[in-house]
N, C-alpha and C positions, 0 to 999 in steps of 0.2 A: 928453401924454406917459406913457407908460407903465412904471413898473417892477420888472422881476420877477424875483426873487433865484432860485436854486438851491438845493434841499440832496439827496442823492443816497447811492445806493449807489457804493462806489467799488471793489467786488469781483465787476462786473458778468462775467456767461460770453460767449463770444467771440459763441455767436449772438444773443444778448440787446443787441449795439450798433446793429446797424443798426436794429431793431426800435424800440428807445427813440430813437432818431434820426429816425426818420420821426413818431413819434410827438411827437418836441418840435418839429420842422419844422409837423406840422398844427397843433399850440398855438399857435406865434411868431406863425404865419400870420394869425391872428385880430388879432390887437394890432400888425401891421406896418401895418394901413391906419388906424389910429388918428393914424398920425402919428411921433413920437419912440418908439421901443421902446429902452430900458436893461434892458440882463441884466447882475446883478452875482451872482459866479460866486468860489468862493474855489481854484478850480482845479486840484482834486485829481483824481488820474485816477479812470475810470469816466464817472460823473453828472453831475459837473461841467464836465468838459472837451468831454463831448459838447452839454452846454448853450450851453457860450460859442461853442463852433465854430458851432453850429445861431443864436445868436443876430446872429454876424459876418455867417453868411450869408444874413440877413436882411434885412441891411443897418441892426441895429442897433447900439448902441455900448455896450462893454465896460466892466464897471467889475470890476479883479480885486481881490479882498482877501483878503491875505496874513498867513496867522494870526499868523505869529512872524518873528521877522528870521535865524533860522536854518532855516526851509520850506525853501528851497530846496535848500541843502546836508541837513539830516537830514532829510525826508523825499519827495522827488523824484529817484527812481530815475533809472537809464540809461534805462529803455524809455518812461518818460515824461518826460523832459526837454526829446525837440525840442520835442512838444506844448504843454510846459509855456511855454518859451522863445518859444516865436511868439503864445500866447495873451497872454502877458506883453505882449510889444513892441506886440501888437494891439491892446489893452487905450488905450482913451481915457483911463482916468483908472487908478494902482494906488495902492491902499490897504495899507502894512504895516504889521500892529498893533505896537503897543510893547511887543512879549511877547520875550524872549531867545530862550522854548525851544516849540517846537511840540509840546506836550502836551494832555490831553483839556481843561484850563483855556481854551488860546488856540484849541482850536477851538468852547467854549465862546464865549468872548469874538468871534469872529469869526462864530457863529450870529446873536449880537446884533445885529452892523450889519447882516447880511443883513436879518434882522426889522426893525430900523428904518428902514431905508432902501429896503424890497419896498413895494410896491402890492398885489404879489400873491406869494404863494410857489410856486413847481414843486417838489415833490418826487416825483425819482426812487426811489420807496420803494416794498419789499414789503408795508407794513402791519405788518412785527414790531414789536414793543416798544422802547423802548430797553435799552440793554446796562448802566445803570446807573452806567457810567463818567461820563456825561455828552459834553456835544459832538457826538453823530452826528446820523446823520438823523431819525429818530423824536424825540429831543430838539429838533431843528429846527421838527419839525412842530407837537410839543405848544407852544413857546415862539410859534410864529405865532398858533397859535389863541388862545392867551390874550391875545395883542397885540391880537384880531380882524383880523389879517389871512388873507383869504381863502387857502385852500390850494388846488394841485392835484393830485391823485395820479396821475402818469403811471407803469404798470405795464402796460403792453400783455401780452396771453397770449402765453406762450412765453417771456417774460422769466426772467432766475434769475442766481443769484448763483454763483459757484463755490462748491462742496461744501468744507466745510473752511476756509474764509478766514473772516479774522476784521477785515474792513471795517469801515469806518462805514456 
């Protein structure tokens, strides 16, 4: 069994979505043949959900790590809600962290769970530095590397982030 966690940007451009999804499908295909594939995701908009959908499409089991008790209400907008709810319903396990508020401390705690559970971390990441607020994509990559968890960066040619967006 291979357990792969994901971290990634939430503010992907529309043109990036099919490029990243294809790269994730290719990456996960290498692990499906190993037997059981488990994908661990916080189900944020963007990279997290693309990865979760790819895990399910590959026949893997999805583990959802929800950063806080108020995450659905506070952070899942109307456009993202149907995808989020579908993925929560499709998950083999849903772990809601015992934090009341979805904030950077909750994201740091969620990143710690991802790193703890992962054999590998997939980072849908443009390689940028940490924001300094904690709990972001670059922070998760640094945490995984410090813990000795192999990191595979997925950022295909043509991928981009929405200009001016302040996503993770």
